[in-house]
C-alpha positions as CSV (number, residue, x, y, z in Angstrom):
1,M,-0.9,16.5,-2.7
2,L,-3.1,14.7,-5.2
3,R,-6.3,14.8,-2.5
4,N,-8.7,16.1,-5.1
5,A,-7.3,13.9,-8.0
6,F,-8.8,10.4,-6.4
7,T,-11.9,9.3,-5.3
8,P,-11.3,8.5,-1.7
9,C,-12.5,5.3,0.1
10,S,-16.1,5.8,1.4
11,M,-16.9,6.7,5.0
12,A,-18.8,3.5,5.0
13,Q,-15.6,1.2,5.2
14,D,-13.7,1.7,8.3
15,T,-10.1,0.2,8.2
16,I,-7.2,2.1,9.5
17,F,-6.0,2.3,6.0
18,H,-9.3,3.9,4.7
19,K,-8.7,6.5,7.3
20,I,-4.9,7.0,6.2
21,V,-6.4,7.4,2.5
22,R,-9.0,9.8,3.8
23,R,-6.2,11.8,5.5
24,E,-8.2,11.5,8.9
25,I,-5.0,10.0,10.6
26,P,-1.2,10.5,10.0
27,A,0.9,8.2,8.3
28,D,4.5,8.5,7.1
29,I,3.8,8.8,3.4
30,V,6.8,8.2,1.4
31,Y,5.2,7.9,-2.1
32,E,2.0,8.7,-3.7
33,D,0.4,8.8,-7.6
34,D,-3.2,8.9,-8.8
35,A,-3.9,5.1,-7.7
36,V,-1.5,4.1,-5.2
37,L,-0.4,5.6,-1.6
38,V,2.6,4.2,0.1
39,F,3.4,4.6,3.6
40,R,5.9,3.2,6.4
41,D,4.8,0.3,8.2
42,I,4.5,1.2,12.1
43,H,5.8,-2.3,13.0
44,P,8.9,-2.7,10.4
45,K,10.2,-6.1,9.9
46,A,13.1,-4.6,7.7
47,P,15.1,-1.3,7.8
48,L,12.7,-0.5,5.0
49,H,9.3,-1.7,5.5
50,L,6.7,-0.1,3.4
51,L,2.9,-0.7,2.8
52,F,1.4,-0.2,-0.9
53,I,-2.3,0.2,-0.9
54,A,-4.8,1.3,-3.7
55,K,-6.6,4.6,-3.0
56,H,-9.9,4.4,-5.1
57,D,-13.0,2.9,-3.8
58,E,-13.3,0.7,-6.9
59,D,-10.2,-1.0,-6.4
60,F,-10.9,-1.6,-2.7
61,V,-10.6,-5.5,-1.6
62,S,-10.3,-6.6,1.7
63,S,-7.9,-9.6,0.6
64,I,-6.5,-11.6,-2.0
65,D,-9.1,-14.3,-1.1
66,D,-11.9,-11.6,-2.0
67,L,-10.7,-10.8,-5.5
68,T,-13.2,-10.5,-8.0
69,E,-13.2,-10.1,-12.0
70,N,-13.3,-6.4,-11.0
71,T,-10.5,-6.1,-8.7
72,A,-8.3,-8.9,-10.2
73,H,-5.8,-5.9,-11.3
74,V,-5.2,-4.5,-8.0
75,P,-2.2,-6.8,-6.9
76,G,-0.6,-6.2,-10.3
77,L,-1.1,-2.4,-9.5
78,L,0.6,-2.5,-6.1
79,I,3.4,-4.6,-7.7
80,Q,4.1,-2.3,-10.6
81,A,4.0,0.8,-8.1
82,A,6.5,-1.1,-6.0
83,Q,8.9,-1.9,-9.0
84,R,8.5,2.0,-10.0
85,F,9.4,3.1,-6.5
86,A,12.4,0.8,-6.1
87,K,13.8,2.0,-9.6
88,E,13.2,5.6,-8.6
89,H,14.9,5.2,-5.4
90,G,17.7,2.9,-6.4
91,I,16.7,0.1,-4.3
92,K,18.3,-2.9,-5.7
93,G,17.0,-5.8,-3.5
94,Y,13.5,-6.3,-1.8
95,Q,10.9,-8.9,-0.7
96,L,7.2,-8.1,-1.9
97,R,4.7,-9.9,0.5
98,F,0.8,-10.3,0.7
99,H,-0.7,-11.6,3.6
100,V,-3.8,-13.7,3.0
101,G,-6.2,-14.0,5.8
102,K,-5.7,-14.0,9.5
103,D,-4.1,-17.2,9.5
104,G,-1.7,-15.8,6.9
105,G,-0.7,-13.2,9.1
106,Q,-3.1,-10.3,7.5
107,E,-4.1,-7.8,10.5
108,V,-5.7,-5.0,8.4
109,F,-8.3,-6.3,5.9
110,Y,-7.5,-3.9,3.1
111,L,-5.7,-5.4,0.5
112,H,-2.1,-4.1,0.8
113,L,1.6,-5.3,-0.4
114,H,4.5,-5.4,2.2
115,F,7.7,-3.9,0.6
116,L,10.8,-5.0,2.6
117,S,14.4,-4.2,2.0
118,N,17.8,-3.9,3.8
119,Q,18.4,-0.8,2.1
120,K,17.3,2.2,3.7
121,L,15.8,5.6,2.0
122,T,17.9,8.6,2.3
123,E,16.7,11.9,3.1
124,E,17.6,12.9,-0.7
125,Q,15.7,10.3,-2.0
């Protein structure tokens, strides 16, 4: 586990995703690198429905609408991680989605990328 290899999001921020990054609540984590954490959505909309989030405090942004010059790189960081994940797991087709704002379907205000595929992960992957 890379827990000491990153700066977890601060205690002052309090979404469920902050708690997952800090390992305060469980999640079905399927991928992690130094900057990104990936776990299964608890309300899947496809056979494989994952959420990609940035792990570092300096990369936290609540929504696409709140991107700044300092956080403009975060969507690309998540998309590149999704691309790597798909290649590493032999996933040929998938959808990537950002929900923006409450009216756009965003439920957790911590920027996250939805990765949806009809292809399931196998135990060996």
